mmJSON file of the N, C-alpha and C atoms, coordinates in Angstrom:
{"data_MODEL":{"atom_site":{
"group_PDB":["ATOM","ATOM","ATOM","ATOM","ATOM","ATOM","ATOM","ATOM","ATOM","ATOM","ATOM","ATOM","ATOM","ATOM","ATOM","ATOM","ATOM","ATOM","ATOM","ATOM","ATOM","ATOM","ATOM","ATOM","ATOM","ATOM","ATOM","ATOM","ATOM","ATOM","ATOM","ATOM","ATOM","ATOM","ATOM","ATOM","ATOM","ATOM","ATOM","ATOM","ATOM","ATOM","ATOM","ATOM","ATOM","ATOM","ATOM","ATOM","ATOM","ATOM","ATOM","ATOM","ATOM","ATOM","ATOM","ATOM","ATOM","ATOM","ATOM","ATOM","ATOM","ATOM","ATOM","ATOM","ATOM","ATOM","ATOM","ATOM","ATOM","ATOM","ATOM","ATOM","ATOM","ATOM","ATOM","ATOM","ATOM","ATOM","ATOM","ATOM","ATOM","ATOM","ATOM","ATOM","ATOM","ATOM","ATOM","ATOM","ATOM","ATOM","ATOM","ATOM","ATOM","ATOM","ATOM","ATOM","ATOM","ATOM","ATOM","ATOM","ATOM","ATOM","ATOM","ATOM","ATOM","ATOM","ATOM","ATOM","ATOM","ATOM","ATOM","ATOM","ATOM","ATOM","ATOM","ATOM","ATOM","ATOM","ATOM","ATOM","ATOM","ATOM","ATOM","ATOM","ATOM","ATOM","ATOM","ATOM","ATOM","ATOM","ATOM","ATOM","ATOM","ATOM","ATOM","ATOM","ATOM","ATOM","ATOM","ATOM","ATOM","ATOM","ATOM","ATOM","ATOM","ATOM","ATOM","ATOM","ATOM","ATOM","ATOM","ATOM","ATOM","ATOM","ATOM","ATOM","ATOM","ATOM","ATOM","ATOM","ATOM","ATOM","ATOM","ATOM","ATOM","ATOM","ATOM","ATOM","ATOM","ATOM","ATOM","ATOM","ATOM","ATOM","ATOM","ATOM","ATOM","ATOM","ATOM","ATOM","ATOM","ATOM","ATOM","ATOM","ATOM","ATOM","ATOM","ATOM","ATOM","ATOM","ATOM","ATOM","ATOM","ATOM","ATOM","ATOM","ATOM","ATOM","ATOM","ATOM","ATOM","ATOM","ATOM","ATOM","ATOM","ATOM","ATOM","ATOM","ATOM","ATOM","ATOM","ATOM","ATOM","ATOM","ATOM","ATOM","ATOM","ATOM","ATOM","ATOM","ATOM","ATOM","ATOM","ATOM","ATOM","ATOM","ATOM","ATOM"],
"id":[1,2,3,4,5,6,7,8,9,10,11,12,13,14,15,16,17,18,19,20,21,22,23,24,25,26,27,28,29,30,31,32,33,34,35,36,37,38,39,40,41,42,43,44,45,46,47,48,49,50,51,52,53,54,55,56,57,58,59,60,61,62,63,64,65,66,67,68,69,70,71,72,73,74,75,76,77,78,79,80,81,82,83,84,85,86,87,88,89,90,91,92,93,94,95,96,97,98,99,100,101,102,103,104,105,106,107,108,109,110,111,112,113,114,115,116,117,118,119,120,121,122,123,124,125,126,127,128,129,130,131,132,133,134,135,136,137,138,139,140,141,142,143,144,145,146,147,148,149,150,151,152,153,154,155,156,157,158,159,160,161,162,163,164,165,166,167,168,169,170,171,172,173,174,175,176,177,178,179,180,181,182,183,184,185,186,187,188,189,190,191,192,193,194,195,196,197,198,199,200,201,202,203,204,205,206,207,208,209,210,211,212,213,214,215,216,217,218,219,220,221,222,223,224,225,226,227,228],
"type_symbol":["N","C","C","N","C","C","N","C","C","N","C","C","N","C","C","N","C","C","N","C","C","N","C","C","N","C","C","N","C","C","N","C","C","N","C","C","N","C","C","N","C","C","N","C","C","N","C","C","N","C","C","N","C","C","N","C","C","N","C","C","N","C","C","N","C","C","N","C","C","N","C","C","N","C","C","N","C","C","N","C","C","N","C","C","N","C","C","N","C","C","N","C","C","N","C","C","N","C","C","N","C","C","N","C","C","N","C","C","N","C","C","N","C","C","N","C","C","N","C","C","N","C","C","N","C","C","N","C","C","N","C","C","N","C","C","N","C","C","N","C","C","N","C","C","N","C","C","N","C","C","N","C","C","N","C","C","N","C","C","N","C","C","N","C","C","N","C","C","N","C","C","N","C","C","N","C","C","N","C","C","N","C","C","N","C","C","N","C","C","N","C","C","N","C","C","N","C","C","N","C","C","N","C","C","N","C","C","N","C","C","N","C","C","N","C","C","N","C","C","N","C","C","N","C","C","N","C","C"],
"label_atom_id":["N","CA","C","N","CA","C","N","CA","C","N","CA","C","N","CA","C","N","CA","C","N","CA","C","N","CA","C","N","CA","C","N","CA","C","N","CA","C","N","CA","C","N","CA","C","N","CA","C","N","CA","C","N","CA","C","N","CA","C","N","CA","C","N","CA","C","N","CA","C","N","CA","C","N","CA","C","N","CA","C","N","CA","C","N","CA","C","N","CA","C","N","CA","C","N","CA","C","N","CA","C","N","CA","C","N","CA","C","N","CA","C","N","CA","C","N","CA","C","N","CA","C","N","CA","C","N","CA","C","N","CA","C","N","CA","C","N","CA","C","N","CA","C","N","CA","C","N","CA","C","N","CA","C","N","CA","C","N","CA","C","N","CA","C","N","CA","C","N","CA","C","N","CA","C","N","CA","C","N","CA","C","N","CA","C","N","CA","C","N","CA","C","N","CA","C","N","CA","C","N","CA","C","N","CA","C","N","CA","C","N","CA","C","N","CA","C","N","CA","C","N","CA","C","N","CA","C","N","CA","C","N","CA","C","N","CA","C","N","CA","C","N","CA","C","N","CA","C","N","CA","C","N","CA","C","N","CA","C","N","CA","C","N","CA","C"],
"label_alt_id":[null,null,null,null,null,null,null,null,null,null,null,null,null,null,null,null,null,null,null,null,null,null,null,null,null,null,null,null,null,null,null,null,null,null,null,null,null,null,null,null,null,null,null,null,null,null,null,null,null,null,null,null,null,null,null,null,null,null,null,null,null,null,null,null,null,null,null,null,null,null,null,null,null,null,null,null,null,null,null,null,null,null,null,null,null,null,null,null,null,null,null,null,null,null,null,null,null,null,null,null,null,null,null,null,null,null,null,null,null,null,null,null,null,null,null,null,null,null,null,null,null,null,null,null,null,null,null,null,null,null,null,null,null,null,null,null,null,null,null,null,null,null,null,null,null,null,null,null,null,null,null,null,null,null,null,null,null,null,null,null,null,null,null,null,null,null,null,null,null,null,null,null,null,null,null,null,null,null,null,null,null,null,null,null,null,null,null,null,null,null,null,null,null,null,null,null,null,null,null,null,null,null,null,null,null,null,null,null,null,null,null,null,null,null,null,null,null,null,null,null,null,null,null,null,null,null,null,null],
"label_comp_id":["UNK","UNK","UNK","UNK","UNK","UNK","UNK","UNK","UNK","UNK","UNK","UNK","UNK","UNK","UNK","UNK","UNK","UNK","UNK","UNK","UNK","UNK","UNK","UNK","UNK","UNK","UNK","UNK","UNK","UNK","UNK","UNK","UNK","UNK","UNK","UNK","UNK","UNK","UNK","UNK","UNK","UNK","UNK","UNK","UNK","UNK","UNK","UNK","UNK","UNK","UNK","UNK","UNK","UNK","UNK","UNK","UNK","UNK","UNK","UNK","UNK","UNK","UNK","UNK","UNK","UNK","UNK","UNK","UNK","UNK","UNK","UNK","UNK","UNK","UNK","UNK","UNK","UNK","UNK","UNK","UNK","UNK","UNK","UNK","UNK","UNK","UNK","UNK","UNK","UNK","UNK","UNK","UNK","UNK","UNK","UNK","UNK","UNK","UNK","UNK","UNK","UNK","UNK","UNK","UNK","UNK","UNK","UNK","UNK","UNK","UNK","UNK","UNK","UNK","UNK","UNK","UNK","UNK","UNK","UNK","UNK","UNK","UNK","UNK","UNK","UNK","UNK","UNK","UNK","UNK","UNK","UNK","UNK","UNK","UNK","UNK","UNK","UNK","UNK","UNK","UNK","UNK","UNK","UNK","UNK","UNK","UNK","UNK","UNK","UNK","UNK","UNK","UNK","UNK","UNK","UNK","UNK","UNK","UNK","UNK","UNK","UNK","UNK","UNK","UNK","UNK","UNK","UNK","UNK","UNK","UNK","UNK","UNK","UNK","UNK","UNK","UNK","UNK","UNK","UNK","UNK","UNK","UNK","UNK","UNK","UNK","UNK","UNK","UNK","UNK","UNK","UNK","UNK","UNK","UNK","UNK","UNK","UNK","UNK","UNK","UNK","UNK","UNK","UNK","UNK","UNK","UNK","UNK","UNK","UNK","UNK","UNK","UNK","UNK","UNK","UNK","UNK","UNK","UNK","UNK","UNK","UNK","UNK","UNK","UNK","UNK","UNK","UNK"],
"label_asym_id":["A","A","A","A","A","A","A","A","A","A","A","A","A","A","A","A","A","A","A","A","A","A","A","A","A","A","A","A","A","A","A","A","A","A","A","A","A","A","A","A","A","A","A","A","A","A","A","A","A","A","A","A","A","A","A","A","A","A","A","A","A","A","A","A","A","A","A","A","A","A","A","A","A","A","A","A","A","A","A","A","A","A","A","A","A","A","A","A","A","A","A","A","A","A","A","A","A","A","A","A","A","A","A","A","A","A","A","A","A","A","A","A","A","A","A","A","A","A","A","A","A","A","A","A","A","A","A","A","A","A","A","A","A","A","A","A","A","A","A","A","A","A","A","A","A","A","A","A","A","A","A","A","A","A","A","A","A","A","A","A","A","A","A","A","A","A","A","A","A","A","A","A","A","A","A","A","A","A","A","A","A","A","A","A","A","A","A","A","A","A","A","A","A","A","A","A","A","A","A","A","A","A","A","A","A","A","A","A","A","A","A","A","A","A","A","A","A","A","A","A","A","A","A","A","A","A","A","A"],
"label_entity_id":["1","1","1","1","1","1","1","1","1","1","1","1","1","1","1","1","1","1","1","1","1","1","1","1","1","1","1","1","1","1","1","1","1","1","1","1","1","1","1","1","1","1","1","1","1","1","1","1","1","1","1","1","1","1","1","1","1","1","1","1","1","1","1","1","1","1","1","1","1","1","1","1","1","1","1","1","1","1","1","1","1","1","1","1","1","1","1","1","1","1","1","1","1","1","1","1","1","1","1","1","1","1","1","1","1","1","1","1","1","1","1","1","1","1","1","1","1","1","1","1","1","1","1","1","1","1","1","1","1","1","1","1","1","1","1","1","1","1","1","1","1","1","1","1","1","1","1","1","1","1","1","1","1","1","1","1","1","1","1","1","1","1","1","1","1","1","1","1","1","1","1","1","1","1","1","1","1","1","1","1","1","1","1","1","1","1","1","1","1","1","1","1","1","1","1","1","1","1","1","1","1","1","1","1","1","1","1","1","1","1","1","1","1","1","1","1","1","1","1","1","1","1","1","1","1","1","1","1"],
"label_seq_id":[1,1,1,2,2,2,3,3,3,4,4,4,5,5,5,6,6,6,7,7,7,8,8,8,9,9,9,10,10,10,11,11,11,12,12,12,13,13,13,14,14,14,15,15,15,16,16,16,17,17,17,18,18,18,19,19,19,20,20,20,21,21,21,22,22,22,23,23,23,24,24,24,25,25,25,26,26,26,27,27,27,28,28,28,29,29,29,30,30,30,31,31,31,32,32,32,33,33,33,34,34,34,35,35,35,36,36,36,37,37,37,38,38,38,39,39,39,40,40,40,41,41,41,42,42,42,43,43,43,44,44,44,45,45,45,46,46,46,47,47,47,48,48,48,49,49,49,50,50,50,51,51,51,52,52,52,53,53,53,54,54,54,55,55,55,56,56,56,57,57,57,58,58,58,59,59,59,60,60,60,61,61,61,62,62,62,63,63,63,64,64,64,65,65,65,66,66,66,67,67,67,68,68,68,69,69,69,70,70,70,71,71,71,72,72,72,73,73,73,74,74,74,75,75,75,76,76,76],
"pdbx_PDB_ins_code":[null,null,null,null,null,null,null,null,null,null,null,null,null,null,null,null,null,null,null,null,null,null,null,null,null,null,null,null,null,null,null,null,null,null,null,null,null,null,null,null,null,null,null,null,null,null,null,null,null,null,null,null,null,null,null,null,null,null,null,null,null,null,null,null,null,null,null,null,null,null,null,null,null,null,null,null,null,null,null,null,null,null,null,null,null,null,null,null,null,null,null,null,null,null,null,null,null,null,null,null,null,null,null,null,null,null,null,null,null,null,null,null,null,null,null,null,null,null,null,null,null,null,null,null,null,null,null,null,null,null,null,null,null,null,null,null,null,null,null,null,null,null,null,null,null,null,null,null,null,null,null,null,null,null,null,null,null,null,null,null,null,null,null,null,null,null,null,null,null,null,null,null,null,null,null,null,null,null,null,null,null,null,null,null,null,null,null,null,null,null,null,null,null,null,null,null,null,null,null,null,null,null,null,null,null,null,null,null,null,null,null,null,null,null,null,null,null,null,null,null,null,null,null,null,null,null,null,null],
"Cartn_x":[62.289,62.465,61.669,62.028,61.378,60.853,59.404,58.759,59.989,60.009,61.046,60.311,60.791,59.74,60.546,59.516,59.678,59.753,59.724,60.109,60.245,59.642,59.443,60.484,61.37,62.693,63.816,63.952,64.736,64.1,62.804,62.83,63.114,63.168,63.332,65.284,65.465,66.992,67.79,67.354,67.966,67.866,66.391,66.787,67.327,67.464,68.093,69.695,70.321,72.012,72.029,70.606,71.391,70.787,70.439,69.878,69.117,68.081,66.44,65.488,64.635,63.549,62.706,60.98,60.251,60.601,59.997,59.704,60.721,61.774,63.456,63.443,63.547,63.552,62.472,61.299,60.424,60.343,60.996,61.306,62.414,63.703,64.693,64.587,63.086,61.94,61.4,61.03,59.675,58.98,58.346,56.954,56.463,55.672,55.001,55.339,55.256,55.959,54.78,53.472,52.382,53.07,53.636,54.047,55.049,55.757,57.207,56.423,55.914,55.047,54.547,53.66,52.865,53.626,54.607,56.123,56.797,56.703,57.678,56.732,55.47,54.314,53.56,54.173,53.429,52.133,51.675,50.222,50.508,51.339,51.43,53.378,53.631,54.37,54.959,56.474,56.767,56.708,56.321,56.804,58.358,57.533,59.255,59.981,59.83,59.916,60.849,59.909,60.579,62.032,61.398,62.632,64.196,63.902,65.381,65.9,64.609,65.531,66.505,65.527,66.247,67.35,67.484,68.859,69.516,69.425,70.323,71.646,70.142,70.689,71.79,71.034,72.056,73.774,73.39,74.448,75.881,74.95,75.822,76.139,75.79,76.749,77.192,77.579,79.458,78.935,80.058,79.831,79.082,77.629,77.051,76.157,75.786,74.377,74.675,75.968,76.206,75.801,75.283,74.45,73.191,72.609,70.937,70.708,71.568,71.905,71.939,72.576,72.867,71.446,70.906,70.025,68.767,68.368,67.077,66.94,68.821,68.497,69.586,70.485,70.752,70.37,69.572,68.62,68.448,68.692,67.899,68.874],
"Cartn_y":[150.233,151.499,153.095,153.809,154.717,156.083,156.512,157.286,158.886,158.721,159.814,161.044,162.304,163.839,164.409,164.83,165.659,164.725,163.333,162.441,163.497,164.105,165.142,165.316,166.207,166.684,165.708,164.62,163.631,163.35,163.145,162.226,163.613,164.483,166.036,166.271,165.65,166.182,164.654,163.567,162.417,162.302,162.582,162.766,163.601,165.171,166.129,165.437,165.173,164.618,163.358,162.964,162.074,162.425,163.905,164.565,163.731,162.504,162.114,163.217,163.095,163.408,162.881,163.164,162.616,161.051,160.894,159.853,158.661,159.18,158.228,157.802,158.652,158.368,157.027,157.169,156.453,154.674,154.887,153.406,153.372,154.02,153.315,152.796,152.946,152.738,151.978,151.865,150.414,150.845,152.477,153.006,153.691,154.289,155.626,156.577,157.507,158.915,159.396,158.937,159.697,159.601,158.945,158.309,159.026,159.094,160.375,161.971,162.238,163.077,163.683,162.742,162.785,162.896,162.422,162.461,163.212,164.175,165.502,166.826,166.293,167.657,167.18,166.179,165.625,165.298,165.495,164.482,163.356,162.418,160.927,160.665,159.936,159.3,158.146,157.926,156.524,155.628,154.085,153.185,153.16,151.866,151.201,150.702,150.317,149.517,150.568,151.429,152.817,153.04,153.813,154.344,153.476,152.316,151.737,151.572,151.74,151.884,153.126,154.2,155.121,155.458,154.987,154.957,154.243,153.225,152.421,153.274,153.792,154.821,155.841,156.311,157.195,156.657,155.318,154.512,154.354,154.209,154.768,155.338,156.442,158.079,158.698,157.493,157.989,159.405,160.253,161.594,162.038,161.768,162.874,162.781,161.653,161.203,161.328,161.378,160.691,161.811,163.253,164.25,163.49,163.514,162.821,161.552,160.641,159.916,159.621,160.695,160.985,161.917,162.314,163.447,162.512,161.759,161.068,159.622,158.959,157.315,157.096,158.445,158.163,157.244,157.153,156.805,155.481,154.628,153.248,152.392],
"Cartn_z":[55.573,54.961,55.584,56.572,56.754,55.781,56.181,55.528,55.094,53.69,53.742,53.501,54.177,53.943,52.84,52.276,50.869,49.642,49.613,48.897,47.196,46.696,45.832,45.335,46.191,46.157,45.74,46.59,45.828,44.808,44.434,42.84,41.708,42.192,41.268,40.989,42.137,42.343,41.812,42.099,41.494,40.024,39.598,37.765,37.506,38.129,37.367,37.522,37.661,38.373,37.335,36.907,36.282,35.037,34.578,33.283,32.128,32.932,32.43,32.269,31.56,31.403,32.177,32.667,33.651,32.73,31.689,31.17,31.151,30.637,30.866,32.049,33.406,34.907,34.62,34.479,34.435,34.334,33.024,32.088,33.171,33.552,34.333,36.1,36.424,37.553,37.394,36.238,35.329,35.995,36.376,36.35,35.506,35.899,34.308,34.56,33.618,33.715,34.624,34.414,35.599,36.29,36.981,38.792,39.025,37.424,38.284,38.424,37.495,37.788,38.859,39.157,40.767,41.589,41.661,42.839,43.164,41.918,41.612,42.5,41.657,42.207,43.134,44.541,46.095,45.519,44.723,44.273,45.494,45.181,45.404,45.46,46.711,46.933,46.364,46.244,46.047,46.637,46.472,46.76,47.411,48.042,49.029,47.903,47.357,45.977,44.957,45.084,44.09,44.83,46.22,46.757,47.041,47.32,46.955,45.435,44.423,43.18,43.181,43.13,43.566,43.983,45.773,46.345,45.893,44.961,44.081,42.929,42.295,41.07,41.838,43.694,43.82,44.435,44.724,45.413,43.858,42.657,41.494,41.355,41.207,41.109,41.443,42.828,43.533,44.264,44.11,44.578,44.428,43.39,42.915,43.348,43.863,44.615,46.37,46.801,47.695,49.205,48.364,49.405,49.312,48.469,49.086,49.711,49.541,50.133,51.444,52.463,53.85,54.001,52.782,53.109,53.488,52.817,52.467,53.49,53.544,53.457,54.636,55.554,56.365,57.305,57.838,59.051,59.412,58.329,58.046,58.456],
"occupancy":[1.0,1.0,1.0,1.0,1.0,1.0,1.0,1.0,1.0,1.0,1.0,1.0,1.0,1.0,1.0,1.0,1.0,1.0,1.0,1.0,1.0,1.0,1.0,1.0,1.0,1.0,1.0,1.0,1.0,1.0,1.0,1.0,1.0,1.0,1.0,1.0,1.0,1.0,1.0,1.0,1.0,1.0,1.0,1.0,1.0,1.0,1.0,1.0,1.0,1.0,1.0,1.0,1.0,1.0,1.0,1.0,1.0,1.0,1.0,1.0,1.0,1.0,1.0,1.0,1.0,1.0,1.0,1.0,1.0,1.0,1.0,1.0,1.0,1.0,1.0,1.0,1.0,1.0,1.0,1.0,1.0,1.0,1.0,1.0,1.0,1.0,1.0,1.0,1.0,1.0,1.0,1.0,1.0,1.0,1.0,1.0,1.0,1.0,1.0,1.0,1.0,1.0,1.0,1.0,1.0,1.0,1.0,1.0,1.0,1.0,1.0,1.0,1.0,1.0,1.0,1.0,1.0,1.0,1.0,1.0,1.0,1.0,1.0,1.0,1.0,1.0,1.0,1.0,1.0,1.0,1.0,1.0,1.0,1.0,1.0,1.0,1.0,1.0,1.0,1.0,1.0,1.0,1.0,1.0,1.0,1.0,1.0,1.0,1.0,1.0,1.0,1.0,1.0,1.0,1.0,1.0,1.0,1.0,1.0,1.0,1.0,1.0,1.0,1.0,1.0,1.0,1.0,1.0,1.0,1.0,1.0,1.0,1.0,1.0,1.0,1.0,1.0,1.0,1.0,1.0,1.0,1.0,1.0,1.0,1.0,1.0,1.0,1.0,1.0,1.0,1.0,1.0,1.0,1.0,1.0,1.0,1.0,1.0,1.0,1.0,1.0,1.0,1.0,1.0,1.0,1.0,1.0,1.0,1.0,1.0,1.0,1.0,1.0,1.0,1.0,1.0,1.0,1.0,1.0,1.0,1.0,1.0,1.0,1.0,1.0,1.0,1.0,1.0],
"B_iso_or_equiv":[0.0,0.0,0.0,0.0,0.0,0.0,0.0,0.0,0.0,0.0,0.0,0.0,0.0,0.0,0.0,0.0,0.0,0.0,0.0,0.0,0.0,0.0,0.0,0.0,0.0,0.0,0.0,0.0,0.0,0.0,0.0,0.0,0.0,0.0,0.0,0.0,0.0,0.0,0.0,0.0,0.0,0.0,0.0,0.0,0.0,0.0,0.0,0.0,0.0,0.0,0.0,0.0,0.0,0.0,0.0,0.0,0.0,0.0,0.0,0.0,0.0,0.0,0.0,0.0,0.0,0.0,0.0,0.0,0.0,0.0,0.0,0.0,0.0,0.0,0.0,0.0,0.0,0.0,0.0,0.0,0.0,0.0,0.0,0.0,0.0,0.0,0.0,0.0,0.0,0.0,0.0,0.0,0.0,0.0,0.0,0.0,0.0,0.0,0.0,0.0,0.0,0.0,0.0,0.0,0.0,0.0,0.0,0.0,0.0,0.0,0.0,0.0,0.0,0.0,0.0,0.0,0.0,0.0,0.0,0.0,0.0,0.0,0.0,0.0,0.0,0.0,0.0,0.0,0.0,0.0,0.0,0.0,0.0,0.0,0.0,0.0,0.0,0.0,0.0,0.0,0.0,0.0,0.0,0.0,0.0,0.0,0.0,0.0,0.0,0.0,0.0,0.0,0.0,0.0,0.0,0.0,0.0,0.0,0.0,0.0,0.0,0.0,0.0,0.0,0.0,0.0,0.0,0.0,0.0,0.0,0.0,0.0,0.0,0.0,0.0,0.0,0.0,0.0,0.0,0.0,0.0,0.0,0.0,0.0,0.0,0.0,0.0,0.0,0.0,0.0,0.0,0.0,0.0,0.0,0.0,0.0,0.0,0.0,0.0,0.0,0.0,0.0,0.0,0.0,0.0,0.0,0.0,0.0,0.0,0.0,0.0,0.0,0.0,0.0,0.0,0.0,0.0,0.0,0.0,0.0,0.0,0.0,0.0,0.0,0.0,0.0,0.0,0.0],
"pdbx_formal_charge":[null,null,null,null,null,null,null,null,null,null,null,null,null,null,null,null,null,null,null,null,null,null,null,null,null,null,null,null,null,null,null,null,null,null,null,null,null,null,null,null,null,null,null,null,null,null,null,null,null,null,null,null,null,null,null,null,null,null,null,null,null,null,null,null,null,null,null,null,null,null,null,null,null,null,null,null,null,null,null,null,null,null,null,null,null,null,null,null,null,null,null,null,null,null,null,null,null,null,null,null,null,null,null,null,null,null,null,null,null,null,null,null,null,null,null,null,null,null,null,null,null,null,null,null,null,null,null,null,null,null,null,null,null,null,null,null,null,null,null,null,null,null,null,null,null,null,null,null,null,null,null,null,null,null,null,null,null,null,null,null,null,null,null,null,null,null,null,null,null,null,null,null,null,null,null,null,null,null,null,null,null,null,null,null,null,null,null,null,null,null,null,null,null,null,null,null,null,null,null,null,null,null,null,null,null,null,null,null,null,null,null,null,null,null,null,null,null,null,null,null,null,null,null,null,null,null,null,null],
"auth_seq_id":[1,1,1,2,2,2,3,3,3,4,4,4,5,5,5,6,6,6,7,7,7,8,8,8,9,9,9,10,10,10,11,11,11,12,12,12,13,13,13,14,14,14,15,15,15,16,16,16,17,17,17,18,18,18,19,19,19,20,20,20,21,21,21,22,22,22,23,23,23,24,24,24,25,25,25,26,26,26,27,27,27,28,28,28,29,29,29,30,30,30,31,31,31,32,32,32,33,33,33,34,34,34,35,35,35,36,36,36,37,37,37,38,38,38,39,39,39,40,40,40,41,41,41,42,42,42,43,43,43,44,44,44,45,45,45,46,46,46,47,47,47,48,48,48,49,49,49,50,50,50,51,51,51,52,52,52,53,53,53,54,54,54,55,55,55,56,56,56,57,57,57,58,58,58,59,59,59,60,60,60,61,61,61,62,62,62,63,63,63,64,64,64,65,65,65,66,66,66,67,67,67,68,68,68,69,69,69,70,70,70,71,71,71,72,72,72,73,73,73,74,74,74,75,75,75,76,76,76],
"auth_comp_id":["UNK","UNK","UNK","UNK","UNK","UNK","UNK","UNK","UNK","UNK","UNK","UNK","UNK","UNK","UNK","UNK","UNK","UNK","UNK","UNK","UNK","UNK","UNK","UNK","UNK","UNK","UNK","UNK","UNK","UNK","UNK","UNK","UNK","UNK","UNK","UNK","UNK","UNK","UNK","UNK","UNK","UNK","UNK","UNK","UNK","UNK","UNK","UNK","UNK","UNK","UNK","UNK","UNK","UNK","UNK","UNK","UNK","UNK","UNK","UNK","UNK","UNK","UNK","UNK","UNK","UNK","UNK","UNK","UNK","UNK","UNK","UNK","UNK","UNK","UNK","UNK","UNK","UNK","UNK","UNK","UNK","UNK","UNK","UNK","UNK","UNK","UNK","UNK","UNK","UNK","UNK","UNK","UNK","UNK","UNK","UNK","UNK","UNK","UNK","UNK","UNK","UNK","UNK","UNK","UNK","UNK","UNK","UNK","UNK","UNK","UNK","UNK","UNK","UNK","UNK","UNK","UNK","UNK","UNK","UNK","UNK","UNK","UNK","UNK","UNK","UNK","UNK","UNK","UNK","UNK","UNK","UNK","UNK","UNK","UNK","UNK","UNK","UNK","UNK","UNK","UNK","UNK","UNK","UNK","UNK","UNK","UNK","UNK","UNK","UNK","UNK","UNK","UNK","UNK","UNK","UNK","UNK","UNK","UNK","UNK","UNK","UNK","UNK","UNK","UNK","UNK","UNK","UNK","UNK","UNK","UNK","UNK","UNK","UNK","UNK","UNK","UNK","UNK","UNK","UNK","UNK","UNK","UNK","UNK","UNK","UNK","UNK","UNK","UNK","UNK","UNK","UNK","UNK","UNK","UNK","UNK","UNK","UNK","UNK","UNK","UNK","UNK","UNK","UNK","UNK","UNK","UNK","UNK","UNK","UNK","UNK","UNK","UNK","UNK","UNK","UNK","UNK","UNK","UNK","UNK","UNK","UNK","UNK","UNK","UNK","UNK","UNK","UNK"],
"auth_asym_id":["A","A","A","A","A","A","A","A","A","A","A","A","A","A","A","A","A","A","A","A","A","A","A","A","A","A","A","A","A","A","A","A","A","A","A","A","A","A","A","A","A","A","A","A","A","A","A","A","A","A","A","A","A","A","A","A","A","A","A","A","A","A","A","A","A","A","A","A","A","A","A","A","A","A","A","A","A","A","A","A","A","A","A","A","A","A","A","A","A","A","A","A","A","A","A","A","A","A","A","A","A","A","A","A","A","A","A","A","A","A","A","A","A","A","A","A","A","A","A","A","A","A","A","A","A","A","A","A","A","A","A","A","A","A","A","A","A","A","A","A","A","A","A","A","A","A","A","A","A","A","A","A","A","A","A","A","A","A","A","A","A","A","A","A","A","A","A","A","A","A","A","A","A","A","A","A","A","A","A","A","A","A","A","A","A","A","A","A","A","A","A","A","A","A","A","A","A","A","A","A","A","A","A","A","A","A","A","A","A","A","A","A","A","A","A","A","A","A","A","A","A","A","A","A","A","A","A","A"],
"auth_atom_id":["N","CA","C","N","CA","C","N","CA","C","N","CA","C","N","CA","C","N","CA","C","N","CA","C","N","CA","C","N","CA","C","N","CA","C","N","CA","C","N","CA","C","N","CA","C","N","CA","C","N","CA","C","N","CA","C","N","CA","C","N","CA","C","N","CA","C","N","CA","C","N","CA","C","N","CA","C","N","CA","C","N","CA","C","N","CA","C","N","CA","C","N","CA","C","N","CA","C","N","CA","C","N","CA","C","N","CA","C","N","CA","C","N","CA","C","N","CA","C","N","CA","C","N","CA","C","N","CA","C","N","CA","C","N","CA","C","N","CA","C","N","CA","C","N","CA","C","N","CA","C","N","CA","C","N","CA","C","N","CA","C","N","CA","C","N","CA","C","N","CA","C","N","CA","C","N","CA","C","N","CA","C","N","CA","C","N","CA","C","N","CA","C","N","CA","C","N","CA","C","N","CA","C","N","CA","C","N","CA","C","N","CA","C","N","CA","C","N","CA","C","N","CA","C","N","CA","C","N","CA","C","N","CA","C","N","CA","C","N","CA","C","N","CA","C","N","CA","C","N","CA","C","N","CA","C","N","CA","C","N","CA","C","N","CA","C"],
"pdbx_PDB_model_num":[1,1,1,1,1,1,1,1,1,1,1,1,1,1,1,1,1,1,1,1,1,1,1,1,1,1,1,1,1,1,1,1,1,1,1,1,1,1,1,1,1,1,1,1,1,1,1,1,1,1,1,1,1,1,1,1,1,1,1,1,1,1,1,1,1,1,1,1,1,1,1,1,1,1,1,1,1,1,1,1,1,1,1,1,1,1,1,1,1,1,1,1,1,1,1,1,1,1,1,1,1,1,1,1,1,1,1,1,1,1,1,1,1,1,1,1,1,1,1,1,1,1,1,1,1,1,1,1,1,1,1,1,1,1,1,1,1,1,1,1,1,1,1,1,1,1,1,1,1,1,1,1,1,1,1,1,1,1,1,1,1,1,1,1,1,1,1,1,1,1,1,1,1,1,1,1,1,1,1,1,1,1,1,1,1,1,1,1,1,1,1,1,1,1,1,1,1,1,1,1,1,1,1,1,1,1,1,1,1,1,1,1,1,1,1,1,1,1,1,1,1,1,1,1,1,1,1,1]
}}}
């Protein structure tokens, strides 16, 4: 998986579309709230595993997540 530019936007948009708090989103991914908070504030980047899980969530969302899939994962 290639490095994603502006992963904070991907994390934030995915979380908002799922209507989850940072804490609930973290639980869904199996990470800490602090991790999600740091990703969204561009203090750190999601791991490759976290990105795979986010991609899976977008796939589950169907049309609601298709634009984010194209924007962030199309070149894989």
